[in-house]
N, C-alpha and C positions, 0 to 999 in steps of 0.2 A: 121358802119357796122348794117346790118337790123336782127331784133330777133324776134321771134315769140312772147315771153313774158320778157318784161323789169324787172317785179319782180323777176321772175326765174332767170334771168340773173343777176339781182343783188344781189341774195340770194347764187349763185353759186360762185360769184366773191368773196363775202366778207366771204364766209365759207373758202375760198382760201388765206386769208390776202390780198386780193388785194382791196385796196381804190377805192371808187366810190361816184362820185358825181351826184345827181340828178338835173337837169337842168330845167326840166319842166316833165309836165306829158308825159310819153311814150319816155322819152329822157334820158340820162345819159352818163357819159364820165368818164374814168379811165385817170388821170392826165401822162404827158409825164414823170415825176420824178419816176412813178410806171413801165411805159412800154416801157422800154431802149430808153426814148429820144423821143417817138413819145405820142401823145394824142389818145386815140381811143374812138370815139363817138359811142354810141349804140342807134339806135332808134327801137321802136316797128313797126312792120309791120303788118300794118292793113288788 
């Protein structure tokens, strides 16, 4: 999923008790165990 601001998205998810893992600059994911069985990958849209 493409997002405008990875840091803003990360803060929003964590504020709502959703675990995220940063995989590099401009990229993170929500593990499948927290997302009904499917990992969700977020990438910053440049």
